[in-house]
C-alpha positions as CSV (number, residue, x, y, z in Angstrom):
1,M,-5.3,-35.5,0.8
2,R,-7.9,-34.2,3.2
3,S,-10.1,-36.7,5.0
4,T,-13.9,-36.9,4.2
5,K,-14.6,-35.8,7.8
6,S,-12.5,-32.6,7.3
7,I,-14.2,-31.8,4.0
8,L,-17.7,-32.3,5.5
9,L,-16.8,-30.1,8.5
10,F,-15.6,-27.3,6.2
11,A,-18.8,-27.6,4.1
12,L,-20.8,-27.4,7.3
13,L,-18.9,-24.2,8.3
14,I,-19.7,-22.6,4.9
15,F,-23.4,-23.6,5.2
16,I,-23.7,-22.2,8.7
17,M,-22.0,-19.0,7.7
18,L,-24.2,-18.4,4.7
19,S,-27.4,-19.4,6.5
20,T,-26.7,-17.2,9.5
21,G,-25.4,-14.3,7.3
22,C,-28.4,-14.3,4.9
23,A,-30.9,-14.5,7.7
24,T,-29.3,-11.6,9.7
25,N,-28.8,-9.5,6.6
26,Q,-32.5,-9.9,5.5
27,S,-33.6,-9.0,9.0
28,A,-31.4,-5.9,9.0
29,Q,-32.7,-4.8,5.7
30,K,-36.4,-5.2,6.8
31,N,-35.7,-3.1,9.9
32,G,-33.9,-0.5,7.9
33,A,-30.7,-1.1,9.9
34,V,-27.3,0.1,8.7
35,I,-24.6,-2.5,8.4
36,V,-21.4,-1.2,10.0
37,P,-18.0,-2.8,10.5
38,A,-17.7,-5.1,13.6
39,T,-15.7,-3.5,16.4
40,K,-14.8,-6.6,18.4
41,P,-13.2,-9.9,17.3
42,V,-14.5,-13.3,18.0
43,A,-11.8,-13.6,20.7
44,A,-13.8,-11.1,22.8
45,Y,-16.7,-13.5,23.1
46,V,-15.1,-17.0,23.4
47,R,-12.6,-18.8,25.7
48,S,-9.0,-18.2,24.9
49,D,-7.9,-21.6,26.2
50,V,-10.0,-23.5,23.6
51,K,-9.0,-24.2,20.0
52,Y,-11.8,-23.4,17.6
53,A,-12.2,-24.5,13.9
54,I,-12.3,-20.9,12.8
55,D,-8.9,-20.0,14.5
56,A,-6.0,-19.2,12.2
57,Y,-2.4,-18.0,12.5
58,D,-2.9,-14.3,12.6
59,P,-0.2,-12.6,14.7
60,W,-0.8,-9.3,12.9
61,E,-4.5,-9.3,13.6
62,G,-4.6,-5.7,14.9
63,F,-3.0,-4.3,11.7
64,N,-5.2,-6.6,9.6
65,R,-8.4,-5.5,11.2
66,H,-7.6,-1.9,10.6
67,M,-6.6,-2.6,7.0
68,Y,-9.9,-4.6,6.6
69,I,-11.9,-1.5,7.7
70,F,-9.8,0.7,5.5
71,N,-10.5,-1.5,2.5
72,Y,-14.2,-1.4,3.3
73,Y,-14.3,2.4,3.2
74,F,-12.0,2.6,0.2
75,D,-14.2,0.1,-1.6
76,K,-17.5,1.7,-0.7
77,Y,-16.7,5.4,-1.2
78,F,-14.1,5.2,-4.0
79,F,-13.6,1.9,-5.9
80,L,-17.3,0.8,-6.2
81,P,-18.5,4.2,-7.4
82,V,-15.7,4.2,-10.1
83,V,-16.8,0.6,-11.1
84,G,-20.4,1.7,-11.1
85,A,-19.6,4.6,-13.4
86,Y,-17.7,2.2,-15.7
87,E,-20.7,-0.2,-15.7
88,W,-23.1,2.6,-16.5
89,I,-21.0,4.0,-19.4
90,M,-20.0,0.6,-20.9
91,P,-22.6,-1.6,-22.6
92,D,-22.6,-5.1,-21.2
93,Y,-21.3,-6.5,-24.5
94,L,-18.2,-4.3,-24.4
95,E,-17.6,-5.1,-20.7
96,D,-17.5,-8.8,-21.6
97,R,-15.1,-8.2,-24.4
98,I,-12.8,-6.1,-22.2
99,S,-12.9,-8.8,-19.5
100,G,-12.0,-11.4,-22.1
101,I,-8.9,-9.5,-23.1
102,F,-7.7,-9.2,-19.6
103,K,-8.4,-12.8,-18.8
104,N,-6.4,-13.8,-21.9
105,F,-3.5,-11.7,-20.7
106,S,-3.7,-13.3,-17.3
107,E,-2.9,-16.6,-19.0
108,L,0.7,-15.5,-18.8
109,R,0.6,-16.0,-15.0
110,N,-1.1,-19.4,-15.5
111,F,1.5,-20.5,-18.0
112,T,4.5,-19.3,-16.0
113,N,3.4,-21.1,-12.8
114,N,2.2,-24.3,-14.5
115,L,5.7,-24.4,-16.1
116,L,7.4,-23.7,-12.8
117,Q,5.5,-26.5,-11.1
118,L,6.4,-28.9,-13.9
119,K,2.7,-29.5,-14.7
120,G,3.0,-30.6,-18.3
121,K,-0.7,-30.9,-19.0
122,G,-1.5,-27.5,-17.4
123,T,1.3,-25.9,-19.4
124,A,0.1,-27.5,-22.7
125,I,-3.5,-26.6,-22.1
126,T,-2.6,-23.0,-21.2
127,T,-0.5,-22.7,-24.3
128,G,-3.4,-24.0,-26.4
129,R,-5.7,-21.5,-24.8
130,V,-3.5,-18.5,-25.6
131,L,-3.0,-19.6,-29.2
132,V,-6.7,-20.2,-29.8
133,N,-8.1,-17.3,-27.9
134,S,-5.5,-14.8,-29.2
135,T,-6.3,-15.7,-32.8
136,V,-9.8,-17.3,-33.3
137,G,-11.0,-15.5,-30.1
138,L,-9.7,-12.1,-31.3
139,A,-7.1,-11.3,-28.6
140,G,-9.3,-12.9,-26.0
141,M,-12.5,-11.0,-26.6
142,Y,-14.0,-14.5,-27.0
143,D,-13.2,-17.8,-25.4
144,P,-13.5,-20.6,-27.9
145,A,-10.8,-22.6,-26.1
146,S,-13.1,-23.4,-23.2
147,K,-15.7,-24.7,-25.6
148,W,-13.1,-26.8,-27.3
149,G,-12.1,-28.7,-24.1
150,M,-9.3,-26.4,-22.9
151,P,-10.4,-25.1,-19.5
152,V,-8.5,-22.4,-17.5
153,Q,-5.5,-23.9,-15.6
154,K,-5.4,-21.2,-12.9
155,E,-2.0,-21.0,-11.1
156,D,-0.1,-18.2,-9.4
157,F,3.3,-18.0,-7.7
158,G,1.8,-18.3,-4.3
159,Q,0.5,-21.7,-5.3
160,T,3.9,-22.5,-6.9
161,L,5.7,-21.7,-3.5
162,G,3.1,-23.9,-1.7
163,H,3.6,-26.7,-4.3
164,Y,7.2,-26.8,-3.2
165,G,6.4,-26.9,0.5
166,V,6.6,-23.2,1.5
167,G,4.2,-22.6,4.3
168,A,1.5,-19.9,4.1
169,G,3.0,-17.8,7.0
170,P,1.0,-15.2,8.8
171,F,-2.4,-14.1,7.5
172,L,-2.2,-10.6,6.0
173,V,-4.8,-8.1,4.8
174,L,-3.3,-6.0,2.0
175,P,-4.5,-2.5,1.2
176,V,-7.0,-2.7,-1.7
177,F,-6.0,-6.3,-2.6
178,G,-7.6,-7.8,0.6
179,P,-6.9,-11.1,2.2
180,S,-3.5,-12.8,1.7
181,T,-0.7,-14.4,3.5
182,L,3.0,-13.7,3.6
183,R,3.6,-16.4,1.0
184,D,0.8,-15.3,-1.2
185,T,2.0,-11.6,-1.0
186,T,5.5,-12.8,-2.1
187,G,3.7,-14.6,-5.0
188,L,1.7,-11.4,-5.9
189,V,5.0,-9.4,-6.1
190,F,6.6,-12.0,-8.4
191,D,3.5,-12.3,-10.7
192,T,3.2,-8.5,-10.8
193,A,6.9,-8.2,-11.8
194,V,6.5,-10.7,-14.6
195,H,3.4,-8.9,-15.8
196,A,5.2,-5.6,-15.8
197,A,8.3,-7.0,-17.6
198,V,6.2,-8.5,-20.4
199,M,4.2,-5.3,-20.8
200,N,7.4,-3.2,-21.0
201,W,8.7,-5.6,-23.7
202,A,5.4,-5.5,-25.6
203,L,5.3,-1.7,-25.6
204,D,9.0,-1.1,-26.0
205,D,8.7,0.9,-29.3
206,V,5.4,2.6,-28.5
207,N,5.2,6.3,-27.8
208,N,3.7,7.5,-24.5
209,K,4.4,4.0,-23.1
210,T,4.1,5.2,-19.5
211,E,0.6,6.7,-20.0
212,I,-0.6,3.6,-21.9
213,K,0.6,1.3,-19.2
214,L,-1.1,3.4,-16.6
215,G,-4.3,3.3,-18.6
216,I,-4.1,-0.5,-19.0
217,N,-3.4,-1.1,-15.3
218,V,-6.3,1.2,-14.2
219,L,-8.7,-0.4,-16.6
220,G,-7.5,-3.9,-15.5
221,A,-8.2,-3.0,-11.9
222,I,-11.6,-1.7,-12.6
223,D,-12.4,-4.8,-14.7
224,E,-11.2,-7.1,-11.9
225,R,-13.4,-5.4,-9.3
226,H,-16.3,-5.5,-11.8
227,R,-16.0,-9.3,-12.0
228,T,-15.7,-9.8,-8.3
229,P,-19.1,-10.1,-6.6
230,F,-17.8,-9.8,-3.0
231,R,-19.0,-6.8,-1.0
232,Y,-17.6,-5.9,2.4
233,Y,-20.0,-6.3,5.4
234,Q,-22.8,-7.8,3.4
235,S,-22.6,-11.2,5.0
236,G,-24.8,-10.0,7.9
237,S,-22.4,-11.6,10.4
238,P,-20.5,-9.6,13.1
239,F,-17.6,-12.0,12.6
240,E,-17.1,-11.5,8.9
241,Y,-13.4,-11.0,9.3
242,E,-12.9,-14.4,10.9
243,Y,-15.2,-16.1,8.4
244,L,-13.4,-14.5,5.4
245,R,-10.0,-15.4,6.9
246,K,-11.0,-19.0,7.3
247,L,-12.5,-19.4,3.9
248,Y,-9.5,-17.7,2.2
249,L,-7.0,-19.9,3.9
250,E,-9.0,-23.1,3.2
251,K,-9.4,-22.1,-0.4
252,R,-5.7,-21.6,-0.8
253,L,-5.0,-25.0,0.6
254,M,-7.4,-26.5,-1.9
255,D,-5.8,-24.5,-4.7
256,I,-2.4,-25.9,-3.9
257,A,-3.6,-29.4,-3.4
258,R,-5.4,-29.8,-6.7
């Protein structure tokens, strides 16, 4: 368990980041300034012989920073316009129903990893959620399970590895997917493989299976980005990379500890 002091320090870090970022961002907007990716890391401005709270194990930082900038441009000039078109075409009601279906399918990941971690309560609740939302909730379009006292028990294979003592390893920025670690990337590969195997099984006797799977995966990616409020370089901080890295790593520690 983390000490109260550590939790307070982390909360203070988040508060300072948000306060500084919002103030800077508002000032930039008033002056008509264009927010562009930072070109220098924090290390260029601080002493190298001092350990700072925002430091992290990031031996691939050069690669990660280039990938972070790539993701920014990919997101801004391709992914977000696609998502924007989707949001413009789809009524809000249909967007919510589609999101519900994909959330219901993601319960497979939650079930698998609760089971692998031997979390009986989480496994039972997830099973109940799937049964209720797949029937009463019309394949997940609605979520009566949450209203009936069965909240989401979110788990992934990265958390499962962490649960059994596997360290995070180096920080890693993945193309399109964003911040991760070596352990969490391994977890992503496992969860994706399970997802693909179940989809292959479900569509085994369906014609045009390849095209249908492609359509489902593309729509799923668009829906996921639609539900994610994060926007690159909107924090207003020149050290967004460091802040995001720290917040991601701390969140994953909390996910595993709960």
